[in-house]
C-alpha positions, 0 to 999 in steps of 0.5 A: 886235484885231490886233497886227502883229509885225515878222518877225525876220530869222535872224542866220545869214542874213547868212553865207548863201552865204559859201563859195559860191566857196571852192575847198575847200568840196567837200573840207570837206563830204567831210571832214564826211561822213567824220567823221560816218560814223566817229562813227556807226560807233563808237556813242553812247559815242564822244567827242563823240557826242550821243544 
């Protein structure tokens, strides 16, 4: 017996490409990378860091 299950769409996909033409997008990515680097350099006990 075969049961066809409808493929569920990922709810996040409706926002895909939302920032494609945002002039501040690259700057935001640089800020995220900087904050991640700073958080990682402080070690696992830094605020907000999940091990």
